[in-house]
Structures are given as structure tokens and as C-alpha cells.
VEXDREN-2710 file (C-alpha; in Angstrom, 1 decimal):
% VEXDREN-2710
k/r/px/py/pz
1/MET/-0.1/-0.1/0.0
2/GLU/1.2/3.6/-0.4
3/LEU/-0.2/7.2/-0.1
4/ARG/-1.0/9.3/-2.8
5/LYS/-1.8/13.1/-2.7
6/ASP/-4.5/14.6/-4.9
7/PRO/-3.0/17.9/-6.3
8/ILE/-6.2/19.7/-6.3
9/THR/-7.9/18.9/-3.0
10/ARG/-4.4/18.2/-1.3
11/SER/-6.0/15.1/0.4
12/TRP/-3.9/12.2/0.9
13/VAL/-5.3/8.7/-0.1
14/VAL/-4.4/5.1/1.0
15/THR/-4.2/3.0/-2.1
16/GLY/-3.2/-0.6/-2.8
17/ASP/-3.7/-4.1/-1.8
18/GLN/-5.7/-4.9/1.3
19/PRO/-5.6/-8.4/2.9
20/SER/-8.9/-10.3/1.8
21/GLN/-9.1/-12.3/5.4
22/GLY/-11.6/-10.1/7.4
23/ARG/-11.6/-10.2/11.2
24/ASN/-15.5/-10.6/11.1
25/LEU/-14.8/-14.2/9.8
26/GLN/-13.4/-15.1/13.0
27/GLN/-15.4/-17.4/15.2
28/VAL/-14.1/-15.9/18.5
29/CYS/-13.8/-12.2/19.2
30/PRO/-10.2/-11.6/19.5
31/PHE/-10.8/-8.6/21.9
32/CYS/-12.5/-10.6/24.6
33/PRO/-10.3/-11.4/27.6
34/GLU/-11.1/-15.0/27.3
35/SER/-10.2/-15.2/23.7
36/PRO/-7.4/-17.8/23.0
37/GLN/-6.1/-15.5/20.0
38/GLN/-5.2/-12.3/21.9
39/PRO/-3.9/-9.4/20.0
40/GLN/-0.5/-7.5/20.5
41/VAL/-1.4/-5.4/23.4
42/ILE/0.3/-1.9/23.6
43/SER/-1.2/-0.7/26.7
44/SER/-3.9/-1.2/29.3
45/MET/-5.8/0.7/31.9
46/ALA/-6.5/-1.0/35.4
47/SER/-10.0/-2.6/36.0
48/VAL/-12.5/-0.3/37.5
49/ASN/-15.4/-2.8/37.7
50/TYR/-14.6/-6.1/36.7
51/GLY/-12.3/-7.9/34.3
52/PRO/-8.7/-8.0/34.0
53/TRP/-8.7/-4.4/32.4
54/SER/-11.1/-1.5/31.8
55/ALA/-9.8/-0.5/28.4
56/ARG/-6.8/-1.5/26.4
57/ALA/-4.8/-0.4/23.1
58/VAL/-3.8/-3.2/20.7
59/VAL/-2.3/-3.3/17.4
60/HIS/-4.8/-3.5/14.5
61/PRO/-5.3/-7.0/13.1
62/LEU/-5.0/-5.6/9.5
63/PRO/-3.3/-2.2/9.7
64/LEU/-3.4/0.4/6.9
65/TYR/-0.3/2.0/8.4
66/HIS/2.9/0.3/9.6
67/VAL/5.3/2.0/12.1
68/GLU/8.5/0.8/10.6
69/GLY/10.7/2.9/8.2
70/ASP/10.6/6.2/6.6
71/PRO/7.7/7.7/4.5
72/GLY/10.1/8.2/1.6
73/ARG/8.1/11.2/0.4
74/ARG/9.0/11.7/-3.4
75/GLY/7.7/13.3/-6.5
76/VAL/6.5/11.5/-9.5
77/GLY/6.2/14.1/-12.1
78/LEU/3.3/16.4/-10.7
79/TYR/2.1/13.9/-8.1
80/ASP/3.5/13.3/-4.5
81/VAL/3.7/9.7/-3.0
82/MET/5.0/8.2/0.1
83/ARG/5.0/4.8/1.9
84/SER/2.1/4.2/4.3
85/VAL/4.1/4.8/7.5
86/GLY/2.3/5.5/10.6
87/ALA/0.6/3.6/13.5
88/HIS/-3.0/1.8/13.6
89/GLU/-4.3/0.8/16.8
90/VAL/-7.5/-0.6/18.1
91/ILE/-8.8/1.1/21.3
92/VAL/-11.0/-1.5/23.0
93/GLU/-13.3/0.4/25.1
94/ASN/-14.4/-2.3/27.3
95/ALA/-13.3/-5.8/28.5
96/ARG/-17.2/-6.9/28.1
97/HIS/-18.4/-7.8/24.6
98/ASP/-21.8/-6.1/25.3
99/ARG/-20.7/-3.0/27.2
100/GLN/-21.0/0.0/24.8
101/LEU/-20.1/3.6/25.4
102/TRP/-23.8/4.5/26.0
103/THR/-24.1/1.4/28.4
104/ALA/-21.1/1.6/30.3
105/SER/-20.5/3.5/33.6
106/ASP/-18.9/7.0/33.6
107/VAL/-16.0/5.8/35.2
108/GLU/-15.3/3.4/32.6
109/ILE/-16.0/5.9/29.8
110/GLU/-13.3/8.0/31.5
111/GLN/-10.8/5.1/31.6
112/PHE/-11.4/4.9/27.9
113/LEU/-11.0/8.7/27.1
114/LEU/-7.6/8.6/29.4
115/LEU/-6.3/5.9/27.4
116/CYS/-7.0/7.7/24.3
117/ALA/-5.0/10.6/25.7
118/GLN/-2.1/8.4/26.9
119/ARG/-1.8/6.9/23.4
120/LEU/-2.2/10.2/21.7
121/GLU/0.6/11.6/23.9
122/ASP/3.0/8.7/23.3
123/LEU/2.5/8.6/19.4
124/LYS/3.3/12.3/19.4
125/HIS/6.8/11.5/20.6
126/ASP/7.5/10.2/17.2
127/HIS/8.5/13.2/15.0
128/ARG/7.6/11.4/11.8
129/PHE/3.7/11.6/12.8
130/LYS/1.9/14.9/11.9
131/TYR/-1.3/14.0/13.3
132/VAL/-3.2/11.3/15.5
133/SER/-6.7/10.7/14.6
134/ILE/-9.2/9.1/17.1
135/PHE/-12.5/7.9/15.7
136/LYS/-15.4/5.4/16.1
137/ASP/-17.6/4.2/13.4
138/PHE/-20.8/2.5/14.7
139/GLY/-23.6/0.9/13.0
140/SER/-24.5/-0.8/9.7
141/LEU/-24.3/2.3/7.7
142/SER/-21.0/3.4/9.2
143/GLY/-18.5/0.8/8.0
144/GLN/-18.0/-0.6/11.5
145/GLU/-15.1/-3.2/11.5
146/PHE/-15.8/-5.0/14.8
147/ASP/-18.6/-6.2/16.8
148/HIS/-16.7/-5.8/20.1
149/PRO/-16.8/-2.1/21.6
150/THR/-13.9/-0.3/19.9
151/SER/-12.6/2.7/18.6
152/GLN/-9.4/3.3/16.6
153/MET/-6.4/5.4/16.4
154/VAL/-4.3/6.2/13.4
155/ALA/-1.0/8.3/13.5
156/THR/-0.2/9.7/10.0
157/THR/2.6/11.5/8.4
158/TYR/0.1/14.1/7.0
159/VAL/-2.8/16.1/8.5
160/PRO/-6.2/15.0/7.3
161/ARG/-7.8/17.5/5.1
162/ARG/-10.7/18.3/7.2
163/VAL/-8.5/19.1/10.2
164/LEU/-6.3/21.1/8.0
165/TYR/-9.2/23.4/7.0
166/GLU/-9.9/23.8/10.7
167/LEU/-6.3/24.7/11.6
168/ARG/-6.0/27.3/8.8
169/SER/-9.5/28.9/9.5
170/ALA/-8.5/29.0/13.4
171/ARG/-5.4/30.6/12.7
172/GLU/-6.6/33.2/10.3
173/HIS/-9.4/34.2/12.9
174/TYR/-6.6/34.6/15.7
175/ALA/-4.6/36.5/13.1
176/GLN/-7.4/39.0/12.7
177/LYS/-9.0/39.1/16.1
178/GLU/-6.4/37.5/18.6
179/ARG/-9.3/35.4/19.9
180/CYS/-10.0/31.5/19.5
181/VAL/-12.9/31.1/16.7
182/PHE/-14.1/28.0/18.8
183/CYS/-14.2/30.1/22.0
184/ASP/-16.1/32.9/20.0
185/ILE/-18.7/30.2/18.7
186/LEU/-19.1/28.9/22.3
187/THR/-19.8/32.3/23.7
188/GLN/-22.3/33.0/21.0
189/GLU/-24.1/29.6/21.4
190/LEU/-24.2/30.1/25.3
191/HIS/-25.7/33.4/24.7
192/GLN/-28.4/32.4/22.3
193/ARG/-29.2/28.9/23.7
194/GLU/-31.0/27.8/20.6
195/ARG/-28.5/25.0/19.5
196/ILE/-27.5/23.9/23.0
197/VAL/-28.4/20.3/23.8
198/GLU/-26.8/20.0/27.4
199/ILE/-24.1/21.4/29.6
200/ARG/-22.4/19.2/31.9
201/GLY/-19.6/20.7/34.2
202/ASP/-17.0/22.2/31.9
203/TYR/-18.4/20.5/28.7
204/VAL/-21.2/21.9/26.2
205/ALA/-23.1/19.5/23.7
206/CYS/-24.4/21.5/20.7
207/CYS/-25.7/21.2/17.2
208/PRO/-23.2/23.5/15.0
209/TYR/-24.8/26.5/13.4
210/ALA/-24.0/25.0/9.8
211/SER/-24.7/21.4/10.5
212/ARG/-23.4/19.1/7.8
213/ALA/-25.9/16.3/8.6
214/PRO/-29.1/16.1/10.6
215/PHE/-28.4/15.8/14.3
216/GLU/-24.7/16.6/14.0
217/THR/-23.4/17.4/17.6
218/TRP/-20.2/18.8/19.1
219/ILE/-19.0/18.2/22.5
220/ILE/-16.5/20.9/23.3
221/PRO/-15.0/22.1/26.7
222/VAL/-15.4/25.7/27.7
223/SER/-11.9/26.1/29.1
224/HIS/-9.7/26.6/26.2
225/ASP/-7.1/24.0/25.3
226/ALA/-5.8/23.0/21.9
227/HIS/-4.8/19.6/23.0
228/PHE/-7.2/16.8/24.2
229/GLU/-4.2/15.1/26.0
230/HIS/-3.3/18.2/27.9
231/THR/-6.9/18.5/29.3
232/ALA/-6.8/14.8/30.3
233/THR/-3.8/15.3/32.3
234/SER/-4.4/18.9/33.7
235/ARG/-6.3/17.6/36.9
236/PRO/-7.6/14.4/38.3
237/GLY/-11.3/13.9/36.9
238/ALA/-10.8/16.4/34.2
239/LEU/-12.6/14.1/31.6
240/ARG/-15.3/12.8/34.1
241/ASP/-17.9/15.3/33.0
242/CYS/-16.9/14.8/29.3
243/ALA/-17.4/11.1/29.8
244/SER/-20.8/11.4/31.3
245/LEU/-21.9/13.9/28.5
246/LEU/-20.7/11.7/25.8
247/ARG/-22.8/8.5/27.2
248/ARG/-25.8/10.8/27.4
249/MET/-25.5/12.4/23.9
250/LEU/-24.8/8.8/22.5
251/ASN/-28.1/7.6/24.1
252/ARG/-29.9/10.5/22.6
253/ILE/-28.5/10.0/19.2
254/ARG/-29.3/6.3/19.4
255/SER/-33.0/7.0/19.8
256/ILE/-32.9/8.6/16.2
257/THR/-30.4/6.3/14.5
258/ASP/-28.3/3.5/15.3
259/SER/-25.4/4.3/13.0
260/PHE/-22.9/7.3/13.7
261/HIS/-19.3/8.4/13.2
262/LEU/-17.5/10.0/16.3
263/VAL/-14.2/11.7/15.8
264/VAL/-11.9/13.5/18.2
265/HIS/-10.4/16.7/16.7
266/THR/-7.3/17.8/18.5
267/ALA/-4.1/19.8/17.8
268/PRO/-1.4/18.1/15.6
269/ASN/1.9/16.9/16.6
270/THR/3.6/20.4/17.3
271/GLN/7.0/18.6/17.7
272/HIS/6.8/18.2/13.9
273/GLN/7.0/21.8/12.9
274/SER/7.1/23.1/9.5
275/LYS/9.2/26.3/9.3
276/ALA/8.2/26.8/5.7
277/LEU/4.4/26.7/6.4
278/ASN/4.8/28.0/10.0
279/TYR/1.5/26.4/11.1
280/TRP/2.0/26.2/14.7
281/ARG/3.1/29.6/15.9
282/THR/-0.1/30.3/17.6
283/ILE/-1.8/26.9/17.6
284/ASN/-2.0/27.0/21.7
285/GLU/-4.0/30.0/21.4
286/ASP/-6.1/29.6/18.1
287/TYR/-7.2/26.1/18.3
288/HIS/-9.6/24.2/20.4
289/TRP/-10.1/20.3/20.7
290/HIS/-13.5/19.0/20.5
291/ILE/-15.4/15.8/19.7
292/GLU/-17.7/15.6/16.6
293/ILE/-20.6/13.2/16.2
294/LEU/-22.1/12.6/12.8
295/PRO/-25.3/10.8/12.9
296/ILE/-26.1/8.5/9.7
297/LEU/-29.7/8.5/8.7
298/GLN/-31.1/5.7/6.6
299/GLU/-32.9/8.4/4.2
300/ARG/-29.7/10.4/4.1
301/GLN/-28.1/8.5/1.2
302/LYS/-26.8/11.5/-0.7
303/SER/-25.3/13.7/2.0
304/TYR/-23.7/16.2/-0.4
305/SER/-23.6/17.3/-4.0
306/PHE/-21.0/17.0/-6.6
307/LYS/-19.7/20.4/-5.4
308/GLU/-19.5/19.1/-2.0
309/THR/-22.1/21.4/-0.7
310/TYR/-23.4/19.6/2.5
311/ARG/-27.3/19.1/2.7
312/SER/-29.0/18.6/6.1
313/ALA/-32.8/18.1/6.1
314/VAL/-33.1/19.1/9.7
315/MET/-32.5/22.7/10.9
316/PRO/-29.8/22.5/13.8
317/GLU/-32.0/24.4/16.2
318/ASP/-34.9/21.7/15.7
319/ALA/-32.2/19.0/16.1
320/ALA/-31.1/20.5/19.3
321/ALA/-34.8/20.8/20.6
322/ARG/-35.4/17.2/19.9
323/LEU/-32.3/15.9/21.3
324/ARG/-33.0/17.7/24.4
325/GLU/-36.0/15.6/24.9
326/ALA/-34.6/12.3/23.8
327/PRO/-33.7/9.7/26.4
328/THR/-30.2/10.0/28.1
329/GLU/-30.1/6.5/29.7
330/HIS/-30.0/3.2/27.9
331/THR/-33.3/1.2/28.0
332/LEU/-33.4/-2.5/27.1
333/THR/-35.9/-3.2/24.4
334/SER/-38.0/-6.2/24.8
335/THR/-38.2/-8.7/22.1
END
């Protein structure tokens, strides 16, 4: 496999052969503690309720990125290409196969978030990696890979395009106003209260003003911090309210659809600085980490036009109002 860059959109694309043996064909879940085929464990969090651990990071069974070697970025005429060097990990959210984030306790979710922060911090020590992505795909429409409660973490030698757009916009806003654009958005949302779904401690859940998809929701800390891992280590329990709000929001969203994408947007690896582009001079002041949740609705088969203009059939104000009334706790459905 290799990485190729689109010279127009500047997106990097992983292309090449992917092994055909899928993990869904396995008879026994490899992530359950009792599995005889245990994956390569990178890091674990101590158990808080039951089992040998509460969350752990393992090497992805079929990684898209491999940690060995140099990217070897080179030009092929007009085009840029490099090896798929990076890291690809599975974050096992819970030891129990049936304990998803919306059914777990706040302490268990906090342990999962802390593990993500620890792995993020560790991967950023590798100067080859420009960005570390944390994401979860869940549901039949999301491209979910594993039945066990899992998220994934990918360290790459490039910054994903969506994040790069955010970084550039945040830097330009700060250059003009000497303020964080995310803090400004929070100030306005807290003043208007039209798109706020819930506030829990230092964390706000809201539907963005220009939502890309129906019921899109962001969870964002009121306290400014560019780095998710910094918040996690700033004080004991710093992520407890975030864990609680995440659980409650996922329950709300699951009352509407069972499929969603979840992505943590955090600052890139500032140890990999680009002197030519000078991206990170004000990043601690201009960027603001947050979690984005994009529900996937059955009827929304075409999410954007050929010009990539997003189409959301639900006004964010209406979405926020409906989510405020949605259940925040998991309820078992009878069969």
C-alpha cells in the first residue's frame, strides 16, 4: 500500500492491496479477555468494575499504516507519493463484549478517554507523525469493523484535510481578532441557547450552526485547550463530565439512528513543525479540541452534491430541541 496526494484537493489517499481475510470471519472475538487469540497489547488501563482491564490499546489486526521505516516522500512528475508509514491501533473500550459507551459507567468511559489521551501523547513523541486521529464508526451504515466495543487510533505523516481546514481557519481568525474562533462560537451559542443540547460541568454539547448532517453534535470544553491530551492530564477527573456527557449524547442520538461516526479533533503534533508553512506558532491560542458526532440516517443516502455542498434536512435548532427531549439513559428493548 502507498499514500498518494490529490494535487487539487490536497487530500492523501491510501491505495493498494488490502488483505482479503476479514476479522469478522473469526469464530471468537479477539478482543474479549477469554479469547485464545489475543492481539498484541500496547497499553492497558486497570480494571474499575470487573475483568482484567477496563480499556486497552492493541495493534490493529490488519493495519493500513505500519510504524517501521521512513515515509520516503517523493515526486512522480506532478504527483506526490509516500509509503503508508504510521501507526494503526484499536482502542478496546471495554472488556465486556456487550458494554458499549452508552451502556458503560461514567468511570469506564473516563478510563477509555484517558487511554486515548495516553496513546495520543505517546504517539506524538514520534516526530515522523504529523497527526493522530481518534475515531469510532458504529452501525450498519458506518463501515463498522468489529462487533466488540472499539474505537480506532491512526497516526499519520500528514494532517487530514478536514482538520487542516480547521487549523487554517482558526489561525486566520486569531490573526485578525487575537481570539480563538471556537471560544467565540461557544460564547455566542451559550448566549443564544438555541442549539445547546446539554451542559455538563465544563463541557457543552451543541448542534453546529451550519450542521453538515441531521443531528450533528459537537462536545466541546468551555475551558480553552488546543490539545485533548493536555486536558486529560490537567487535573484528576478532568474528563469525568466529558465521559458522562458523551454517554448521554450517544443515548440521545441512538434514539434517532443506530449508526454514527465519532471523531476527536485535537491539535496536531507540534513537535513536527514546518518552518516553511509556520503552522503552529499560535496553535495553543487559536485551536480548541472537540468531539464531533455525525449520525447517519437511512434516508440520507446523498449527503452532499458533486460540489461538496452539504445538505442537512433538519435545522440545527430543531435538532437540538429534539435531542434535548431524547432519552439520556440506555433502556433495554423487549423482544
